[in-house]
N, C-alpha and C positions, 0 to 999 in steps of 0.2 A: 820163621815162615810156617812152621808146623802149627803154631797156635792160630794163625790166620786161616790155614787150611782146615783145621778142626772146626772153626766157626762157620765154615761154609755150609755145613749141615746143621741146622738149628735143632736137630734131634739128639746131637751128641751132648750128653750131660756133662756138666763141669766146664761149659764154655759160656762166654758172655751172651752170645746169641741165644743159646738155649734158655738161660736165665731170663733174658728179656723177652724173647718172643714167645716162649712156651709157659714160663712160670710167672711172667709179669713182674720180674724182680730186676732192679737196676743194681747189678753187682759191680761196684767200683773196683774191687780187688781183681776182678777179671777184665774190667775195661782198661785199666792203666797199662798192663803189659800188652794188651791188644793194640792200643793206640801206638805204643812203642814199636811193635812189629810192623804195623801199617806204615809208619814213618820210615822204617828201615827199608821196606820193600819199594816204597814210592821214591826214595832218594836215589836209588840206583841209576846210574847213567842210562842203561838200557833196560827198562822195566819190561818184563814179559807182559804182553797185553792181557793174558788170562789172569795174571796176578793183579794187574790194575783194576780189572773188572771186578775181581773178588773183593778187593779192598774198598772199592766204591760201593759194591752191593752191601757190605757189612755197615758202612757208614750211612748209606741211604736207608737201610732197614732200621737202624737205630733211630734216625731222624723221624721216619714214619711212625715209630712207636711213640716218640715224644709228642709229635703232632696229634696222634690219635688220643693220647692221654688227656690232652687239653681240649679236644673237640667234644662239645657237650652232646652231640648226636652219635658219638662213637661209644660202644660198650667197653672197648679196651681201656683199661686203667692200669698203671704201674703201681703195684701194691705198696712199695716202700718209698715212693717219690714224695718226700716231704719237703718243706722249705729249705732245709739244710742241704739235702742232696741236690735239689734243683738249683740252689745257689751255686754249688760246685759245677754242675752241669753247664749252666749258663755263663758262669764266669771263667771257666777253664776248659772243660772237655769240649764244649761247643766251638770255642775259638780254635782249638787244636784241629777239630774236624774241618772247620772252615778252611784253615790253611792247607790241610792235607787234600781236600776236595779239588783244590786248584792245581794239583800236580798231575 
């Protein structure tokens, strides 16, 4: 849960959100444990609404960054999003996000 809380403020260095939102870097080493934390929070029988909102905020922010990256009219670009990283995003991480968003 602390990892999810830390990602609430994208100014906190060393978090996935900071790397993606501020530094324009897709850090898989930070994303994988964050997805696990989101899954733990959202699988609880009684999820605190604030925790649910935070989990969805992180996932939606990530999706916005990916959409912006591929928008020709948007100046935001993820510096390290090459074909290999994007392949893992679209083949694995996106599917995990999709499943978690429905919770």
